[in-house]
C-alpha positions in Angstrom: 18.8 2.9 -21.1 18.3 5.7 -18.5 17.1 4.5 -15.1 13.7 5.5 -13.9 14.0 8.7 -11.8 13.0 8.6 -8.1 9.5 9.6 -7.4 10.8 12.3 -5.1 14.4 13.6 -5.2 15.9 16.3 -3.0 19.5 17.4 -3.7 21.3 19.7 -1.3 18.1 21.4 -0.3 18.3 24.3 2.2 15.7 26.5 3.8 16.5 29.4 6.0 14.5 31.6 8.3 16.2 34.7 9.8 19.6 33.3 8.8 19.0 30.0 10.5 19.0 26.9 8.4 15.8 25.0 9.3 16.7 22.5 6.6 20.4 22.3 6.0 21.9 20.8 2.8 19.4 17.9 2.7 19.8 15.1 0.1 17.0 12.5 0.0 15.5 10.2 -2.6 12.2 8.3 -2.3 11.6 5.5 -4.9 8.2 5.0 -6.3 6.0 2.9 -4.0 8.0 3.5 -0.8 6.6 4.8 2.5 9.3 7.0 3.9 9.0 8.4 7.5 10.5 11.8 8.4 11.0 11.3 12.1 12.3 13.8 14.7 11.6 16.3 17.4 9.6 19.5 16.9 11.6 22.1 15.0 14.0 19.6 13.3 12.9 20.5 9.8 10.7 17.6 8.9 7.5 19.5 8.2 9.5 22.2 6.3 10.9 19.4 4.1 7.5 18.0 3.4 6.2 21.5 2.4 9.0 22.0 0.0 8.1 18.9 -1.9 4.7 20.3 -3.0 5.9 23.9 -3.0 3.8 25.2 -0.1 7.2 26.8 0.5 10.1 27.1 -1.8 13.7 26.0 -1.0 16.4 28.7 -0.7 19.0 26.3 -2.3 19.2 23.0 -3.9 16.6 21.2 -6.1 13.4 19.3 -5.4 12.2 17.1 -8.2 9.1 14.9 -8.8 9.6 12.1 -11.3 12.8 13.8 -12.5 11.1 17.2 -13.1 12.2 20.2 -10.9 9.1 21.4 -9.0 10.0 25.0 -9.8 9.3 24.2 -13.4 5.6 23.6 -12.5 2.9 26.0 -11.3 2.2 25.2 -7.6 -1.5 24.6 -8.1 -0.8 22.2 -11.0 1.8 20.3 -9.0 -0.5 19.9 -6.0 -3.3 18.5 -8.0 -1.2 15.3 -8.4 0.0 15.1 -4.8 -2.4 14.1 -2.0 -1.8 16.1 1.2 -3.0 15.1 4.7 -2.4 17.1 7.9 -3.2 16.6 11.6 -6.9 16.8 12.3 -7.6 16.4 8.6 -7.6 20.1 7.7 -11.1 19.8 6.1 -13.0 22.9 4.9 -15.4 23.5 7.8 -18.3 24.9 5.7 -18.1 22.2 3.1 -20.0 18.9 3.5 -18.0 15.7 3.6 -19.0 15.1 -0.1 -17.9 18.5 -1.1 -14.6 18.1 0.7 -13.8 14.8 -1.0 -14.7 16.3 -4.4 -12.4 19.3 -4.2 -9.5 18.1 -6.4 -11.7 16.0 -8.8 -13.7 19.1 -9.5 -10.5 21.1 -10.3 -9.6 18.3 -12.7 -13.0 18.6 -14.4 -14.3 15.2 -13.5 -18.0 14.6 -14.3 -20.5 14.4 -11.5 -20.9 10.7 -12.1 -17.2 10.1 -11.8 -17.0 12.1 -8.6 -20.0 10.2 -7.1 -18.6 6.8 -8.0 -15.2 7.7 -6.6 -16.6 9.1 -3.4 -18.6 5.9 -2.7 -15.6 3.8 -3.6 -13.5 5.7 -1.0 -16.2 5.4 1.7 -16.2 1.6 1.2 -12.4 1.5 1.2 -12.1 3.6 4.4 -15.1 1.9 6.1 -17.3 5.0 6.4 -21.1 5.1 6.2 -22.7 6.9 3.4 -24.7 8.9 6.0 -21.6 11.1 6.6 -21.7 12.6 3.1 -24.1 15.4 4.0 -22.5 16.3 7.3 -20.1 19.1 8.1 -16.7 18.2 9.6 -17.7 19.4 13.1 -20.4 16.8 13.2 -17.9 14.0 12.8 -15.7 12.2 15.3 -12.0 12.7 15.2 -11.5 9.3 13.6 -14.1 10.0 11.0 -12.6 13.4 10.1 -9.2 11.8 9.7 -10.6 9.2 7.4 -12.3 11.9 5.3 -9.0 13.7 5.1 -7.5 10.5 3.7 -10.4 10.2 1.3 -9.9 13.7 0.1 -6.2 13.1 -0.4 -6.9 9.9 -2.4 -9.9 11.2 -4.4 -8.0 11.9 -7.6 -5.8 8.8 -7.1 -2.5 10.8 -6.9 0.7 8.7 -7.1 2.3 10.7 -4.2 0.8 11.4 -0.8 2.4 13.7 1.8 1.2 13.3 5.4 2.0 15.7 8.2 1.4 14.2 11.7 -1.9 12.7 10.2 -2.9 10.8 13.4 -1.5 13.1 16.0 -4.8 14.6 17.1 -6.5 11.3 17.7 -6.9 9.4 20.9 -4.6 6.4 21.3 -7.2 3.7 20.5 -8.5 5.5 17.4 -4.9 6.2 16.3 -3.9 2.5 16.6 -7.0 1.5 14.7 -6.3 3.9 11.8 -2.6 2.9 11.7 -3.7 -0.8 11.3 -6.1 0.1 8.5 -3.5 2.2 6.8 -1.1 -0.7 6.6 -3.8 -3.1 5.3 -5.2 -0.9 2.6 -3.9 -2.0 -0.9 -4.3 1.6 -2.2 -1.5 2.8 0.1 0.8 0.0 -1.0 0.6 1.5 -4.6 1.6 5.0 -3.5 4.7 6.9 -2.8 4.2 8.2 0.7 6.2 10.7 2.9 4.9 10.8 6.4 6.0 13.2 9.1 5.9 12.1 12.8 7.7 12.5 16.1 6.3 9.1 17.2 8.8 6.3 17.0 6.2 3.6 17.3 4.3 5.1 14.4 7.5 5.3 12.4 8.4 1.7 13.0 4.8 0.5 12.3 4.3 2.3 9.0 7.7 3.0 7.4 9.6 1.1 4.8 12.4 3.4 5.6 12.9 6.1 8.3 14.9 9.3 8.1 15.6 10.6 11.6 16.3 14.3 11.5 18.0 16.7 13.9 18.8 20.4 13.3 17.7 20.3 9.6 19.9 17.2 8.7 19.3 13.5 8.5 21.3 11.8 11.3 20.4 8.2 10.4 18.5 6.7 7.5 17.4 3.1 7.2 14.8 0.4 7.8 13.2 0.1 11.3 15.4 -2.8 12.2 18.5 -0.7 11.4 17.5 1.7 14.1 16.7 -1.1 16.6 20.0 -3.0 16.0 22.5 -0.3 15.1 21.8 3.3 16.2 24.7 5.2 14.7 25.1 8.2 17.0 24.5 9.2 20.6 21.6 11.4 19.5 19.9 8.4 17.8 20.4 6.3 21.0 18.9 9.0 23.2 16.0 9.6 20.9 15.1 5.9 20.8 15.6 5.5 24.6 13.3 8.5 25.3 10.6 6.8 23.2 11.0 3.5 25.1 13.1 1.7 22.5 
């Protein structure tokens, strides 16, 4: 009996820009249902890694597979319909109302108007948003509300995989802490495979089942939060944690 393939599997993945390896021979697997944090300083390759998973950019070498299928065997737009994507400051379409933003992927999947309405209201309840936001444009919302709408849009079609790139980085500290707490408590996120990019050690320790700390396009340590606290494996890891107050 063949084992179930990892939800996300990167094997010897490399991405170069101007002969520089931004991601360098990276191998990484993410089991279904895990929240993996890609942690590191700016320019270490974590966002590039995230973008290769849903083919916003293509790898120059190695393979990226979703549920055992090479992503290059799928059309990018089809692949992305089944992967939620959340970026800093939500990345909402500015001329779409909140309702229209949430409905983007369900409409592409030909959901009925009733299905979209029901799912939208379900998500508003889940993310503790008032129905009065539905007719507003993103600029009329607070930063915390925009981030919640970004989460709602990513969750709208109930994708099994969610990719998050510095999703809380543009928020003030109080709002960021509130949303982190909500993130951990929501059952819906506990049923997803999540890869979240951050440079914030506190965020990584609070949200991750496992953490991959990157430097110069490579993983320098991988493990659970306690592994980093109790056994930093290199001087770089020690310096990174100390600089963050750990």
